[in-house]
N, C-alpha and C positions, 0 to 999 in steps of 0.2 A: 504494500500500500504506500503510495506517495506521501511524503511529509508535506502535503499541501491540502487546502480546502477549496472546493468550488462552491461559491455562493451564487444561487440563481435568483436574480432580481435585486435591484438597488432601490427598493422602496424603503419604508421605515424599518421593517424587520431586517431586510438584507443589509442595509447600511449599518445598522447597529451591530449586527453579527460580524460583518467584515471588519469593523473597527475593533471589536473586542478580541478577535483572533489576531489581527495584525499587531496590536499593541503588546500581545503576549509572544511575539516573535514567530508567528505562524504565517507561512506564505499563503496568500489568498488570491484566487482568480474570481473576480466579481463580474458576472455576466449581466449586462443590461441591454436589452434589444433596442431601446430608444436611443437616439432618434431615428435609427434606420427603419424601425417598425414601431408604430404607436398603437396604444389601446384606444378604445372609443372615448375615453374621458381624459387621458393625459394630454397636456398641451405643450409642455416644454421638454428639454433634454437633461434637466438637472435631477439629481438623486433626491429621494425622500419627498417627492412632490405631493403636496396636500391637495387632492383633487376635489374635496368637498369643502367643509368649513376650515377656517384658519385657526379654529379653537381646539385645544387639546383637552378641554373640559375644565372642571373646577380645580383650583389649586389648594383648596382646603382639605386637610387630612380627614375631616369629618365626612368627606365624600370619598367613595371607594376609588374613583379615578385619581383624585388628588392624593390619596394615600399611596396608590401605586407609583405616582410620579415621585413622591418623597422617597419611597423604597428604591427607585431607580437612581435617584441622586446619590444615595448612600452606596449603591453598587457601581457607581462610576459610569453611568450612561452618557455617551457622547450626545445623543439626540436631545435628551432632556436638558443637558448643559447648554446646548446651542439654542434650544427653545427659550430658556431663561435669558440668554443673551439678546435674543431678537424679539422679546415680548412686546406687545403693544397694549395700550389701556383696554381692559375688558372686565373691570370690576374684580370679582373673585375668581375669574377664569384665567387660564394661561392661554392667551391667544398670541399668535406670532405674526411678524412680517413674513408673509408667505414666500416671497421671492428671496428675501434675505436668509431665511431659515434654510431653504434648499441650497442656496448658493454656498453658504458656509460649510454645509455638510459635504457638498460635492468637492469643494476645494480641499477640504481636510482629507478626504479619502483619496483623491487623485494625487496628493502629495505625500502619502504615507509610503514608507520604504517597502513594506511587505505586501502592498496591494497592486495587482495588475488588473486594469480595467479592460474588459472585452465587450465591445459594443456589437454584439451579435445575438440573435435568437438561439438559445440552446434548446435543441429538440431531443437530445439523447444524453442521459446522465452518464458520466464516466464511471467505469467499473473499477478503476484502479486509484480513485481518489475519494477522500471524505467529501461529503456533500451536505450543504444546507439548502433546502428548497424554500425560498421565500418569494415565490412568484406572484402572490397576491390573489385577490378575488376575481381579477380580470386576467387570469393566466391565459397566455396565447394557446391557440389550438394545438400547436406543436408540443409544447411542454405538458399540456393537459393530457395528451395521448400517452406521453411517456410516463406520467404519474399514474395514469390508468393501468398501464402495463405492469407497473411496479406494485400497485396496491390492489388491483382487481377492479373490474367494472362496477361491482356493487357498492364500492366505497368512495366514489367520487360523484359529487353533485354539481349541477350546472345552473341551478337557480335556487333562490332562497324564498321559500314561502312558509313563513312561520307565524305562530300565534303568540299573543302576549303572555308574559309570565308575571305572576303576582306573588307576594310573600304570604305565607300562611298566617302570620301574626296580624296582618292587616284585614283579614277576612272576618266578617261579623258572624261568629259561629252560632249565634242565637237564631240566625235566619236560614242556615244551611244544614245539610245532614250528609253523613257518610253512608254510601251504599253503592254496590255494584249492580249494573243492569241485570235483571233476572236472578239476582243473588249469586251470580257467577264471580267467584273471587272472594276476597275478605273485606269487602266494603271499602275499598281503597279510594274510591272517587268521592270528591266533595260535590254535592249537588246543590245548585242555586235555583230554587223553585220560583216560578212565575204564575200568577193568575192571568186571566184573559186581558184585564185592563192593563196590567203591567207589561204584558207581551205586546199589546197593541201600541203602547207608548214607545216601547223600545224599538219595535219594528219601524215605526214612523221616523224615529230619530236616525236609525241605521241607514235607511234607504235615501235619506236626505242629507247625510253627513258629507263633508268635503273630503275628497280623495286626493292622494298624491298623484301628480301627473306622471304618466308612463313615458319614458324616453324611447325613441325608436329602437335603439339597440337592446332595450330591456324587454321588448315585446316577445313573449314566449308562448308556445302552445302548452298550456298547463294541463296536467291530469285533473280529472274531476275531483280527486281527493284534495287537490291544492287550490281549488276554486276560492277566491276571496269571499268571505261570509256575506259582505254587502252585495256582491255580484250575484250570489246565490239567492239572496233575499228578493231582488227585483224580479225574479221569475214568477213570484206570486206570494201573496200574504201568508200562505200556510206552508210554503216550501221548507222553511227552517224547522217546522214542526215534524217533518218527516226526515230531517237531516240532523245537524248538530244539536238542535234543541228538542229532539223528540223525547217525550216523557214515557214512552213505552218501556215496560220492564222495571219501572221504578215506583215505589210506594212511599209517599211522604209519611214518616213515622209520627209526625205531629197531628196529621189529619186522617191517617189510615186510608187515604185516597190517592189517586194519580193526579199529579199537577197538570196544569194546562201546557206548560213548557218548562224545560229544565236545561240550564247551562251546566255542563260538567267540567270539573277541574281535575287534572291528573298530576300526581306527584312528579316533580321534574328533577329532583336531586336525591342523593342517597339519604341525606339526613331529614328529608321531609320538610324543609323550610320553604321550598319554592313549589308553586303549582302553575301549570300552564292551562290555558283555556282551550279545551278540546274542540277542534274543528273551527277555530276562530282565526284562520289565516286571513290577513286583511291588508288592504292598501289604503286605509284611511289615514289622514294626517294624524300625527301623534296626539295633538291636542284634542282632536275629535274622538280618538280612541278612548282617551281618559273620560271625556264628557259622556259619550254614549255607553261605554261599558260599565261606568259607575252607576248607571241606571239599573243594573242587574242586582236583584236583592242579595245582600251579603257582600257586595263589592262596592258599596257606597264610598268607602274610604280605602279602597284597594291601593296598595303601593306597587306600582308597575316597575319591576326591575328590568324588563325588556318589553318594548312595544312590538306589535306585529309589523313585519316588513315583507315586501314582495318585490324582488329585483334580481337581475342576473347576478349570480355569485358562483364562485368555484371554491369548494372546500371539501376536505377529506373527512371521512368518519373517524376522527382522531381517537374516539373512545375505544374503538376496536383495533386501531392500527398502531398507535403510538405508546411507547413506554413513558414513564413519568419524567424522563430526562429529555423528552421530545424526539427520541430516535425511533425509527421504524422497528417494530418487533421482528419482522421477517428480514430486514436489511439494516442491521444495527449501525452501519457506517453512514447511513443516510438520515439526516435530521430534517424536521420541518419547523417553520417559524412564520409568524404573521397571520393574516386573516385566513389563509388557506387552511389553518389548523382549526378554524371555528372560533378563534378568539376575536371578538368584535372591537373595532375602534382603534384609533391611532396609538393610544398609550399601551394597550395590550399587545399590539404589534411590536412595539419597541421592546416590551418586557420579554416576549417570547423570542425575539431576536437575540437579546442579551443572554437569556438562559440557555438557548440552544448552543450558542457559541461557547459559553463557559463549560457546558457539559461535553461538547465535542473536544474542546481543548483538554479537559480532564481525561477523556477517552484516549486521546493521542499520547498523553503523558503517563498513562497508567495509574491515574488517580481515581479516587472514589467520585461518583456522580454528586452533583450539588443540587439537591431537591429541597425546596422550601415547603413547609407544611401550610395547611390552609388557615393558619393563624395570621398570615400576611395576605395582602391583596394579590400579590404576584403568585404566591403559592396556591391560593384558592382558585384562581382562574386556570392554572395549569392542571390542578387536580380535577377541575370540572371537565376539561376537554380530554383528559387522558383516563379518567375513571370510567369503566365500561357501563353503559346504560342502554336501555332498549331504544329510545328515541332521542337522537342527538341533533341539536340545532345550535347555531352560533350564539354566543352570549358575550357581553362586555363586563367590565369591572362592576361589582355591586356587593353590598354588604350581606345580601341574602345568601351568598355562597361562602362567606367567611365563617369559620367556626364560631358558634355562639359563646357568649360569656358564661362562665360557671357561676353558680350561686344565685342570688336573688335577681329576678328579672327586672330590668330597667325599662320602664314604660316610655319615658321620654326619649324620642328617637334621636335627637341631637346629642343628648348625654350618652346614650348607648353607643352611638357611632364614634364619639370621641374616646370612649373607653376601649372600643375595639381597635381604634387607630393607635392609641397609646400602647396597648398590648402588642400590636403588630410590630411597631418600631422597636420596642424593647426586645422582642423575640429576634428580629432581624439583626440588631446590633450584636446580640450574643452569638448568633450564627456566624457573622462576619469576623468576630474575634477569633473564631476557631479555625479559620482557613486563611491562606495567604495568596489567593489568586485575584483579589480585588485591589 
């Protein structure tokens, strides 16, 4: 095996990974197909281009994304350092000068001794090199086919049609009940019952809610199972009653009767702190999702850790394919990082880029892998994307996947999040004291 690493993609994850390896003395070949070949959304030729917002989210550690940024600062992230250097006024958020951010990163990597930039589309992964695949959610057809060969056809997805996720603690348990349809199972579903009046009001709000515009390149022929709930609803007033809101097979224990309509929530994480809305793939604007879905009994104060989205995306089924150090189970010298792993958002892309690089370096040097527990925001999201689960969909940083505090429950959300952040940073500092790679 060559003592070099091929990094595929110079986005946020790939740029961070290349830097972390190069500064440790590892030779890196960084493949970036732009500007020779562009994606549908990229406009320039610089690395780490922010194609959507110029904001990296909250800078407060009482926010899971803000906490992850602080963890990355302590682990020596180049991209977070440059984000801090190029920040622009944005209140409590870390927003950057988009052009300045990308330019500084590009210049830094182009001038690093151990990095060779290759402006070509890589369509075949080398067999004699270590590899980090960070080709992003808009991976080219060529590399996507190569990933498909490596992982298997059943583990690569080309569009993202996902339902919202809410926290268990935000559900009004006095209005819902646990039960499986036809009593098949152990009653693991949370059921939100509706009477006719409630359903009619919800239906009217749903079909009239404002939707996200669909870009030309995002238009896909979707399977029926991935039909947006609002699009399904416009087929007829009772369509949902025979689809995701069907009450058949359920008996409300409070009334001993069948409800007019039922929204089911299914556990989304191992610890049972997150629940997704079954059959609620949606293309509504996020504000509209909050407004309309909080009309559902029991969800009036729902805390959405992820809103539903529907757009072109490429991601692997990381929960079945990746080890907890982000290496492929079947090909341990190939690592994945960025949104192609199912980690959502800018900051998570940077975090997985850093962690994949550190673990690949450890592999090359014969050292133990570096895996953070879910006490930290970084550890929590990597655990979420690598811990096997039946239904996997992308997710971003949130406190719902961080391990709960022990002892007395803190009801005030801000106080609870601050305590979680304090514990996370204390834990990370202790971990960093025990290793000498940062």
